[in-house]
BAFI-3210 file (N, C-alpha, C; in Angstrom, 3 decimals, decimal comma, padded with zeros to 6 digits):
// residues 119
n [1|2|3|4|5|6|7|8|9|10|11|12|13|14|15|16|17|18|19|20|21|22|23|24|25|26|27|28|29|30|31|32|33|34|35|36|37|38|39|40|41|42|43|44|45|46|47|48|49|50|51|52|53|54|55|56|57|58|59|60|61|62|63|64|65|66|67|68|69|70|71|72|73|74|75|76|77|78|79|80|81|82|83|84|85|86|87|88|89|90|91|92|93|94|95|96|97|98|99|100|101|102|103|104|105|106|107|108|109|110|111|112|113|114|115|116|117|118|119]
n.u [001,172|000,645|001,911|000,240|-000,021|000,237|-002,188|-000,932|001,535|002,955|002,763|004,395|006,748|006,861|006,860|009,172|011,383|011,195|011,710|014,149|015,414|015,157|017,081|019,366|019,066|019,191|022,005|023,587|023,322|024,376|026,852|027,775|027,270|029,357|031,895|031,638|031,925|034,604|036,052|035,074|036,237|039,185|038,517|037,676|039,340|041,318|043,276|043,381|041,587|038,888|039,174|038,448|039,087|038,881|036,013|034,945|035,295|034,034|031,236|030,844|030,988|029,082|026,400|026,529|026,541|024,211|022,520|024,251|023,444|020,268|020,383|021,214|023,450|025,577|026,892|029,324|028,475|029,547|032,028|032,318|034,934|035,906|036,597|034,808|032,662|034,457|034,427|032,372|031,413|032,939|031,817|029,014|029,606|030,705|028,783|027,015|028,233|028,752|026,056|025,569|027,255|026,186|023,691|023,029|023,456|021,245|019,241|020,012|019,107|019,562|019,615|017,411|017,418|016,418|016,703|019,758|020,323|019,175|021,110]
n.v [-001,346|002,503|005,110|007,985|011,202|014,352|016,451|018,675|017,954|016,380|018,530|020,011|019,134|018,715|021,425|022,349|020,404|021,572|024,197|024,079|022,626|024,965|026,899|025,314|025,460|027,980|028,937|027,196|028,362|030,847|030,103|028,796|030,852|032,572|030,847|030,659|033,567|033,604|031,724|032,106|034,278|033,905|031,275|032,420|033,629|033,478|034,017|032,374|029,967|028,207|025,194|021,562|020,756|023,317|023,596|021,730|022,609|025,094|023,889|022,477|024,857|025,986|025,337|026,654|029,411|029,944|031,285|033,699|035,055|035,229|037,143|039,386|039,488|040,052|037,523|035,259|032,303|030,618|030,705|032,477|032,281|029,865|026,424|025,086|022,270|020,486|021,771|022,258|019,443|018,960|020,866|019,672|017,493|018,560|019,698|017,719|015,875|017,927|017,724|014,971|014,749|017,080|016,479|013,888|012,693|013,465|011,540|009,175|006,174|004,688|001,163|-000,961|-002,976|-005,716|-006,445|-006,194|-008,423|-010,782|-010,613]
n.w [-000,046|-000,940|000,672|002,252|000,131|000,543|-001,255|-002,567|-002,719|-004,996|-006,997|-005,803|-005,982|-008,623|-009,807|-008,318|-009,896|-012,539|-011,856|-011,289|-013,306|-015,281|-014,028|-014,595|-017,170|-018,098|-016,561|-018,633|-020,738|-020,375|-020,058|-022,261|-023,991|-023,198|-023,809|-026,113|-027,020|-026,616|-028,263|-030,600|-031,917|-032,524|-034,093|-036,595|-037,890|-039,446|-042,646|-045,151|-047,010|-045,512|-044,730|-044,421|-041,680|-040,308|-040,830|-039,751|-036,975|-036,994|-037,352|-035,022|-033,113|-033,911|-032,726|-029,963|-030,510|-030,744|-027,989|-028,075|-030,385|-029,784|-028,075|-029,143|-030,432|-033,459|-034,623|-036,241|-037,921|-040,139|-042,409|-044,953|-046,887|-048,159|-048,927|-050,391|-051,251|-049,176|-046,886|-046,233|-045,821|-043,402|-041,877|-041,565|-040,093|-037,929|-036,429|-036,376|-034,566|-032,357|-031,853|-030,664|-028,639|-026,615|-026,961|-026,820|-024,253|-023,052|-023,731|-023,007|-020,815|-017,794|-017,878|-016,384|-013,385|-013,294|-015,983|-016,322|-014,935|-016,238|-018,763]
ca.u [-000,107|001,390|001,672|-000,803|000,325|-000,668|-002,694|-000,014|003,075|003,029|002,632|005,793|007,712|007,298|007,559|011,001|011,798|010,996|012,724|015,962|015,907|015,346|018,016|020,534|019,297|019,731|023,415|024,347|023,174|025,517|028,443|027,994|027,426|030,764|032,816|031,650|032,420|036,201|036,645|034,890|037,597|039,935|038,075|037,275|040,420|042,050|042,595|043,577|040,298|038,935|038,942|037,771|039,451|037,840|034,675|034,298|035,447|032,729|030,076|030,855|030,789|027,431|025,029|027,178|026,085|022,858|022,663|024,630|022,422|019,266|020,613|020,975|024,789|025,654|028,215|029,646|028,435|029,822|032,933|032,102|035,902|036,058|037,079|033,695|032,523|034,925|034,205|030,573|031,394|033,680|030,866|028,104|030,251|030,953|027,258|026,596|029,533|028,377|024,892|025,722|027,904|025,576|022,052|023,104|023,323|019,481|018,355|020,647|018,753|020,162|019,159|016,345|018,118|015,894|017,370|020,857|020,466|019,256|022,218]
ca.v [000,006|003,257|005,973|008,941|012,367|015,717|016,866|020,012|017,278|016,303|019,536|020,939|018,044|018,950|022,597|022,277|019,758|022,769|025,155|023,362|022,904|026,121|027,586|024,547|025,655|029,472|028,989|026,604|029,234|031,735|029,565|028,463|032,014|033,028|030,262|031,111|034,810|033,578|030,975|032,390|035,316|032,630|030,178|032,889|034,741|033,393|034,744|031,524|029,473|027,022|023,690|020,339|021,128|024,558|023,268|021,093|023,117|025,912|023,431|022,436|025,960|026,617|025,595|027,481|030,559|030,587|032,328|035,342|035,256|035,569|038,609|040,431|039,824|039,319|036,652|034,642|030,832|029,971|031,189|032,483|031,861|028,425|025,393|024,497|020,947|019,987|022,811|022,114|018,380|019,381|021,861|019,063|016,734|019,234|020,042|016,359|015,383|018,521|016,964|013,988|014,848|017,481|016,259|012,272|012,120|013,436|010,469|007,667|005,938|003,260|-000,379|-001,512|-003,873|-006,527|-006,848|-006,465|-009,823|-011,855|-010,776]
ca.w [-000,098|-001,026|001,668|001,403|-000,066|000,579|-002,728|-002,968|-002,380|-006,269|-007,646|-005,216|-006,630|-010,393|-009,539|-008,034|-010,662|-013,491|-011,602|-011,064|-014,935|-015,962|-013,661|-015,273|-018,760|-017,686|-016,471|-019,305|-021,691|-020,423|-020,304|-023,814|-024,617|-022,852|-024,072|-027,903|-027,284|-026,521|-029,383|-031,918|-032,618|-032,926|-035,097|-037,718|-037,701|-040,777|-044,317|-045,707|-047,175|-044,657|-045,113|-043,627|-040,424|-039,656|-041,205|-038,590|-035,612|-036,809|-037,401|-033,566|-032,477|-034,324|-031,716|-029,181|-030,840|-030,120|-027,015|-028,741|-031,104|-028,871|-027,113|-030,454|-030,881|-034,654|-034,590|-037,451|-037,592|-041,386|-043,106|-046,349|-047,397|-047,711|-050,090|-050,758|-050,713|-048,311|-045,849|-046,109|-045,102|-041,947|-041,349|-041,121|-039,087|-036,505|-036,082|-035,537|-033,637|-031,241|-031,417|-030,233|-027,673|-026,080|-026,651|-026,711|-022,879|-022,768|-024,491|-022,358|-019,610|-017,517|-018,107|-015,351|-012,812|-013,763|-017,512|-016,171|-014,270|-017,346|-019,496]
c.u [000,802|000,913|000,701|000,073|-000,642|-000,890|-001,526|001,600|003,709|003,504|004,030|006,900|008,137|007,615|008,913|011,697|012,144|012,016|014,252|016,367|015,821|016,382|019,160|020,092|020,240|020,863|024,380|024,347|024,079|026,599|028,392|028,345|029,062|031,733|032,947|032,158|033,794|036,514|036,234|035,926|038,951|039,857|037,926|038,273|041,319|042,019|043,060|042,161|040,141|038,213|038,122|038,139|038,522|036,639|033,831|034,309|034,138|031,544|029,888|030,640|029,486|026,585|025,471|026,828|024,848|022,357|023,306|023,729|021,140|018,981|020,941|022,619|025,060|027,004|027,924|029,218|028,994|030,971|032,913|033,855|036,133|036,199|036,078|033,320|033,139|034,812|032,841|030,446|031,778|032,487|029,768|028,378|030,579|029,647|027,060|027,090|028,969|027,123|024,715|026,220|026,979|024,180|022,008|022,746|021,815|018,845|018,645|019,477|019,595|019,385|018,168|017,279|017,458|016,512|018,761|021,284|020,531|020,630|023,157]
c.v [001,087|004,750|007,229|010,484|013,546|016,139|018,151|018,914|017,055|017,454|020,373|020,364|018,750|020,499|023,031|021,672|020,708|023,767|024,723|023,044|023,755|026,722|026,592|024,962|027,351|029,680|028,172|027,309|030,310|031,320|029,379|029,757|032,985|032,077|030,475|032,515|034,522|032,790|031,636|033,343|034,170|031,704|030,963|033,959|034,696|033,952|033,950|030,666|028,436|025,934|022,623|020,829|022,580|024,389|022,832|021,740|024,609|025,071|022,766|023,531|026,363|026,456|026,284|028,764|031,422|031,215|033,715|035,894|035,856|037,045|039,616|040,615|039,132|038,823|035,723|033,192|030,183|031,052|031,099|032,179|030,406|027,450|024,874|023,401|020,535|020,770|022,387|020,411|018,555|019,769|021,058|018,053|017,182|019,323|018,790|015,692|016,373|017,904|015,965|013,870|015,887|016,993|014,594|012,219|012,348|012,402|009,181|007,800|004,445|002,314|-000,756|-002,802|-005,312|-007,190|-006,840|-007,951|-010,759|-011,840|-011,570]
c.w [-000,208|000,098|001,073|001,597|000,149|-000,934|-003,071|-002,836|-003,718|-006,834|-007,024|-005,809|-008,389|-010,724|-009,320|-008,921|-012,081|-013,004|-011,949|-012,893|-015,678|-014,971|-014,489|-016,635|-018,700|-017,893|-017,711|-020,620|-021,648|-020,437|-021,794|-024,455|-024,547|-023,787|-025,823|-028,042|-027,035|-027,716|-030,570|-032,702|-033,191|-034,209|-036,554|-037,786|-038,817|-041,893|-044,998|-046,119|-046,273|-045,477|-044,317|-041,867|-039,851|-040,219|-040,073|-037,094|-035,822|-036,747|-035,873|-032,856|-032,553|-032,826|-030,379|-029,660|-030,464|-029,221|-027,445|-029,503|-030,867|-028,566|-028,273|-031,019|-032,520|-035,112|-035,620|-037,111|-039,027|-041,551|-044,556|-047,699|-047,259|-048,974|-050,595|-050,414|-049,496|-047,091|-045,361|-045,201|-043,515|-041,262|-040,764|-040,136|-037,808|-035,837|-035,322|-034,476|-032,375|-030,911|-030,291|-028,950|-026,364|-025,649|-026,784|-025,376|-022,399|-022,546|-023,660|-021,489|-019,303|-017,698|-016,942|-014,544|-013,025|-015,032|-016,968|-015,440|-015,264|-018,114|-018,996]
res [m|e|p|l|q|a|p|g|g|q|w|r|r|r|a|s|f|f|a|r|k|a|i|l|l|a|l|s|t|v|l|f|g|y|v|y|s|k|l|s|p|m|a|y|a|g|s|h|p|a|g|f|g|l|g|f|l|h|g|a|l|m|p|l|s|l|p|s|l|v|v|g|q|n|v|s|i|y|d|d|n|n|l|g|r|l|y|k|i|g|y|i|c|g|v|n|v|c|g|i|l|f|l|g|p|l|f|w|r|p|r|p|a|n|l|e|k|r|n]
***
């Protein structure tokens, strides 16, 4: 038999959960914006055409640029002086690797204990 809970107990837990998530989102947004503001000048400073490596770096940094763009800063997310297809392939790979590293853990769930005993 489950213990009886006050009617507001579940609501308070959910409110606390969402408040923690909102604070975490705000802090990570500020952190990503700060990191991007420091890395962006170094990543886009070259005068030579960007190839696969810089395309990969620019693609990996692109999701971090969102907070800066939202607050009104005009930051670079793509280098116009590039080598064409090779740069674009690197850019796409960078975006995907960044997505896997940052968003992948959100979808990870530990296996239930009863499934681990069967294997």
